C-alpha positions in Angstrom: 119.1 85.5 104.6 115.7 86.2 103.0 114.1 88.6 100.6 110.7 90.1 100.9 109.0 90.8 97.6 105.9 93.0 97.4 103.7 93.0 94.3 101.5 95.9 93.3 97.9 95.8 92.1 98.6 96.0 88.4 101.1 93.1 88.7 98.3 91.0 90.2 95.3 92.2 88.2 94.7 88.9 86.3 95.4 85.2 86.6 98.2 85.4 84.0 99.8 88.3 85.8 99.7 86.3 89.1 101.3 83.3 87.4 104.1 85.6 86.1 104.7 87.1 89.6 104.7 83.6 91.2 107.3 82.6 88.6 109.4 85.5 89.8 109.1 84.3 93.4 109.9 80.7 92.5 113.0 81.7 90.6 114.9 82.6 93.7 114.9 80.5 96.9 115.5 83.6 99.0 112.1 85.0 98.2 110.4 83.6 101.2 108.1 86.5 102.1 105.6 87.7 99.6 103.4 90.8 100.3 100.4 91.3 97.9 98.1 94.2 97.1 94.5 93.8 96.0 94.0 93.2 92.3 94.5 96.4 90.2 92.9 97.6 87.1 92.9 95.4 84.0 91.9 98.3 81.8 92.1 102.1 82.4 88.3 102.3 82.6 88.1 99.7 85.4 87.7 100.7 89.1 90.0 99.5 91.8 88.9 96.7 94.0 89.4 98.9 97.1 87.1 101.6 95.6 84.5 99.0 94.9 84.7 97.6 98.4 84.3 101.2 99.7 81.1 101.5 97.6 79.9 98.1 99.0 80.2 99.4 102.5 78.3 102.6 101.7 75.4 100.7 100.0 75.4 97.6 102.2 71.7 98.3 103.2 70.6 98.6 99.5 70.4 95.0 98.2 70.3 95.9 94.5 73.2 98.4 94.5 75.2 96.2 96.8 74.6 93.1 94.5 75.7 95.0 91.4 78.9 96.3 93.0 79.9 93.2 94.8 79.2 91.2 91.6 82.1 93.0 89.9 84.4 92.0 92.8 83.1 88.4 92.6 83.9 88.2 88.9 87.4 89.6 89.4 88.3 87.1 92.1 86.5 84.1 90.5 88.6 84.7 87.3 91.8 85.0 89.2 91.1 81.9 91.3 91.1 79.8 88.2 94.8 79.4 88.7 94.0 77.2 91.7 91.0 75.0 90.8 90.8 73.6 94.3 90.7 77.0 96.0 87.2 77.5 97.6 86.7 81.0 96.1 82.9 80.8 96.2 82.9 80.1 99.9 85.5 82.8 100.6 83.4 85.4 98.7 80.2 84.4 100.4 81.9 84.9 103.7 83.1 88.4 102.8 79.7 89.3 101.3 78.0 88.3 104.6 80.7 90.2 106.7 80.0 93.4 104.8 76.2 93.2 104.7 75.2 91.5 107.9 77.9 92.2 110.5 79.1 95.3 112.2 82.4 95.2 110.3 84.1 98.6 110.2 85.2 100.4 107.0 88.8 99.4 107.5 87.9 95.7 107.6 85.9 96.0 104.4 88.6 97.9 102.6 91.2 95.2 103.6 89.3 92.3 102.0 90.9 92.8 98.5 94.4 92.2 99.9 93.1 89.4 102.1 91.5 87.4 99.3 94.4 87.9 96.9 96.9 86.8 99.5 95.0 83.6 100.1 94.8 82.8 96.4 98.6 83.5 95.8 99.5 81.4 98.9 97.5 78.5 97.6 99.1 78.7 94.2 102.7 78.9 95.6 102.1 76.4 98.3 103.2 79.0 100.8 101.6 79.6 104.2 99.0 82.4 104.3 100.0 84.7 107.2 97.4 87.3 108.0 98.9 90.7 108.7 96.8 90.9 111.9 98.9 88.2 113.4 101.8 90.6 114.0 101.3 94.1 112.6 99.9 96.4 115.4 98.6 99.9 115.5 98.4 102.0 118.7 96.4 105.2 118.6 96.1 105.0 114.8 99.8 104.8 114.3 102.0 101.8 113.4 103.5 100.3 116.7 106.8 98.8 115.6 107.7 97.7 119.1 104.5 95.6 119.5 104.9 94.4 115.9 108.5 93.2 116.5 107.4 91.4 119.7 104.6 89.5 118.0 106.8 88.6 115.0 109.3 87.0 117.4 106.8 84.2 117.9 106.7 83.3 114.2 108.9 80.9 112.3 111.4 83.1 110.4 112.4 80.2 108.2 108.9 79.7 106.8 107.5 80.8 103.5 104.6 83.2 103.7 102.2 85.2 101.6 101.0 88.3 103.6 98.3 90.7 102.6 99.5 94.3 102.5 97.7 97.5 103.5 96.5 96.5 107.0 97.1 95.2 110.5 95.2 95.3 113.8 94.7 97.9 116.5 95.0 97.5 120.2 91.5 96.0 120.3 92.4 93.5 117.5 90.2 95.4 115.1 91.4 95.7 111.5 93.3 99.0 110.9 94.5 100.0 107.4 97.4 102.2 106.4 96.6 105.0 104.0 96.2 104.2 100.3 99.4 102.7 98.9 100.1 101.2 102.3 101.1 97.8 101.0 104.5 99.3 100.4 104.7 100.0 104.1 103.7 96.4 104.9 106.6 95.2 102.8 109.0 97.4 104.7 107.6 96.2 108.1 108.0 92.6 107.0 111.6 93.2 105.9 112.4 94.7 109.3 110.8 92.2 111.7 111.9 89.1 109.8 115.5 90.4 109.3 115.4 90.3 105.5 118.5 91.4 103.5 116.5 92.9 100.6 113.1 94.4 99.9 112.0 94.0 96.3 109.1 96.2 95.3 107.6 94.8 92.0 105.5 97.2 90.0 104.6 97.9 86.3 107.6 100.2 85.6 111.3 99.6 85.1 112.3 101.7 88.1 112.4 105.3 89.2 112.6 108.1 86.6 114.1 111.6 86.8 110.6 112.9 85.9 107.2 111.3 85.2 107.5 109.4 81.9 103.9 110.2 81.2 104.8 113.9 81.0 108.4 113.7 79.8 108.9 111.5 76.7 111.9 109.1 77.1 112.5 110.3 80.7 115.8 109.0 82.1 115.8 106.1 84.6 117.8 106.5 87.8 120.1 103.7 88.8 120.4 104.6 92.5 118.4 106.8 95.0 119.2 107.5 98.6 116.6 107.1 101.3 116.5 110.8 101.9 116.1 111.6 98.2 113.2 109.1 98.0 111.4 110.7 101.0 111.6 114.1 99.3 110.4 112.6 96.0 107.4 110.9 97.5 106.4 113.9 99.5 106.7 116.2 96.5 104.4 114.2 94.4 106.5 111.7 92.6 104.6 108.4 92.4 107.4 106.1 93.6 106.6 104.6 97.0 104.4 105.5 99.9 106.3 108.3 101.9 106.3 106.2 105.1 107.7 103.1 103.5 111.3 103.9 104.4 110.9 104.3 108.2 110.9 100.5 109.1 113.9 99.8 106.8 115.9 102.9 107.6 117.3 101.8 111.0 118.8 98.5 109.8 119.2 99.6 106.9 117.7 97.3 104.3 118.1 98.2 100.6 115.0 98.4 98.4 114.9 97.7 94.7 112.1 98.8 92.4 111.5 96.3 89.5 109.1 95.7 86.7 107.1 92.4 87.1 106.4 92.5 83.4 110.1 92.7 82.5 112.0 91.1 85.5 115.2 90.9 83.5 115.6 94.6 83.7 117.9 96.1 86.4 115.5 98.4 88.2 116.4 101.1 90.6 118.2 100.6 94.0 117.2 102.6 97.0 120.0 102.8 99.6 120.7 104.6 102.8 123.5 106.3 101.0 124.2 106.2 97.2 127.4 104.3 96.3 127.6 105.6 92.7 127.4 109.3 92.1 128.9 110.9 88.9 128.6 114.5 88.0 125.8 113.6 85.6 123.8 111.9 88.4 123.7 114.8 90.8 120.0 115.4 90.0 117.7 112.5 90.9 114.3 113.9 90.3 112.4 116.9 88.9 108.8 116.9 90.2 106.2 119.1 91.8 103.0 119.4 93.6 99.9 121.6 93.2 97.5 123.2 95.6 99.5 124.9 98.2 98.8 128.2 100.0 101.4 130.7 100.9 100.9 132.9 103.9 103.3 135.8 104.3 103.7 137.7 107.6 105.6 140.9 107.9 106.6 142.5 111.2 109.3 145.1 111.7 112.0 144.0 114.0 110.6 140.4 113.9 114.0 139.0 114.9 113.7 140.8 118.3 110.1 139.7 119.0 110.5 136.8 121.5 107.6 134.3 121.1 106.2 135.8 117.9 106.8 132.7 115.8 105.3 130.5 118.5 102.1 132.6 118.6 101.7 132.3 114.8 102.3 128.5 114.6 99.9 128.0 117.6 97.0 129.2 115.4 97.9 126.7 112.7 98.1 123.9 115.3 94.7 125.0 116.7 93.0 124.4 113.3 95.0 121.2 112.6 96.9 122.7 109.7 100.3 121.2 109.2 103.0 123.6 107.9 104.8 122.0 105.0 107.6 124.6 104.6 108.7 127.7 106.4 110.9 130.5 105.1 112.0 133.4 107.3 114.0 136.7 107.2 114.7 139.5 109.7 111.2 141.0 109.3 109.3 138.3 107.4 107.8 134.8 107.8 106.4 132.7 105.1 104.4 129.5 105.6 103.4 127.0 103.0 100.5 124.7 103.7 98.4 122.3 101.6 95.1 123.8 100.7 93.3 120.5 101.4 93.9 121.0 105.1 91.4 123.9 105.4 88.5 121.7 106.6 87.5 123.5 109.8 87.7 127.1 108.6 87.8 129.0 105.3 91.0 130.5 104.2 89.7 134.1 104.5 88.5 133.4 108.1 91.8 131.8 109.0 93.7 134.9 107.9 91.3 137.0 110.1 91.9 134.8 113.1 95.7 134.8 112.5 95.7 138.6 112.2 93.7 138.9 115.5 96.1 136.7 117.4 99.5 138.2 116.4 100.6 141.8 116.2 101.8 141.8 112.6 102.3 144.7 110.3 100.9 142.8 107.3 99.5 139.4 106.6 99.0 138.3 103.0 97.8 135.0 101.6 98.3 133.5 98.1 96.3 130.4 97.0 96.9 128.2 94.0 100.7 128.0 94.5 102.7 125.0 93.2 106.0 123.8 94.6 108.5 122.7 92.0 111.2 120.5 93.3 114.7 119.6 92.1 116.0 116.7 94.2 119.4 115.2 94.1 122.8 114.6 95.7 124.9 117.5 97.1 123.1 120.1 95.1 124.8 123.0 96.8 128.1 121.5 95.9 127.4 121.4 92.2 128.4 124.7 90.6 125.9 126.3 88.3 122.8 124.3 89.4 120.9 127.3 90.7 121.9 129.4 87.6 120.6 126.7 85.3 117.3 126.5 87.2 116.7 130.2 87.1 117.7 130.5 83.4 115.4 127.7 82.5 112.5 129.3 84.3 113.2 132.8 83.0 113.5 131.6 79.4 110.1 130.0 79.7 108.5 133.0 81.4 107.8 131.2 84.6 107.6 133.6 87.6 109.4 132.4 90.7 107.4 133.3 93.9 109.9 131.8 96.4 112.9 129.5 96.6 114.2 127.3 99.4 117.1 124.9 99.8 117.1 122.3 102.5 119.9 121.9 105.1 120.3 118.3 103.8 121.4 119.8 100.4 119.2 117.2 98.6 116.4 119.5 97.4 115.7 122.9 96.0 112.0 124.0 96.1 110.6 126.8 94.0 107.2 128.3 94.4 105.4 129.0 91.1 101.8 129.5 90.0 99.7 126.4 89.9 99.1 126.8 86.2 102.9 126.9 85.4 103.9 123.7 87.2 103.9 121.4 84.2 105.8 123.9 82.0 108.3 124.4 84.8 109.0 120.7 85.1 109.5 120.3 81.4 111.7 123.4 81.2 114.0 122.2 84.0 114.2 118.7 82.5 115.3 120.1 79.1 118.0 122.3 80.6 119.2 120.2 83.5 118.9 116.7 82.1 118.7 116.8 78.3 121.1 119.7 78.3 123.9 117.7 80.1 
């Protein structure tokens, strides 16, 4: 059996970093599939290669601006390619430069060149085969087509050793198509699925997954194990762990994932499993996180529970304006919808409320912007006596007003609506009482 290991941008930002990552690969014969991101930032003030490529695409008809921006990209890859003196980096960069400036390459193609070049360099250093993701990863209608991807992978040698660029594949017309940002995580998951790997290692610049963001919570506790369902909730609610769609290709088999630090490979990391195998009373809570910029829309209608088709009429208005409903709460005479504010692109919030009011016969419709969703995620939360009491006491003692509360049927998350401005204080208060207080 084989292991796929994906390395993030920070892990591959310099020649020394790449040597370190390649040493990790070479230390285990099972690591036959390597997925790479574009080089990340060497310093906090640097700009990501993908962002620079985006700028190159926008200024491709301005020779001076293009030259300045592409020059930064050239310097980054020329420095990295020093680990393989025989690699024709100047020729590769000249080809990419011409493809951006003088061809009709689409934006997705341009954005993918960071991963493409980095994968070629890493493959040359390791002596592995460079396998372009377009050889097997397929999109249909803008979405990943796993059926077509599996079929194409069947024709590849599963006993080979490959370096594969993350972040992209090809659409039905064989044009480059990218995943959303962070999509190299998805590539690793796809590779694990179609090549029948037993493990997916995701190498990054942290020791694993933490109960809360260590940048906000000093000495935050690391989690040993996380379930697939918990991780999905964590990713959706703003925890910077993995891309939210990463789990879909590995869920069906299922293939375990481990998050490890490429700068400290000896550390244990965090396992991500379909079902946790080790759960003590002190490990009930996996994550305390949150997400800003939601809007809450409350609808009141007497005898709502007797109004056949009322909810359908209301949700049809959201669908018409391409607004996805993130959470829904309901009562006998009330409905409450939470949506991300960024989705209001076709209509202003005030006008949307007017349209909604005109379409449904409601007694009252009220909207609240600048709402944050504070999330406590874990295992069997409803079965742990006192969790809700601790949550409300922590928020009350820190004068944080609760707008709404929801617990999922999966029993792995409790979501509390608070004011945007109180999200950070809410996370800290819950961590102190629920984690430090244990």
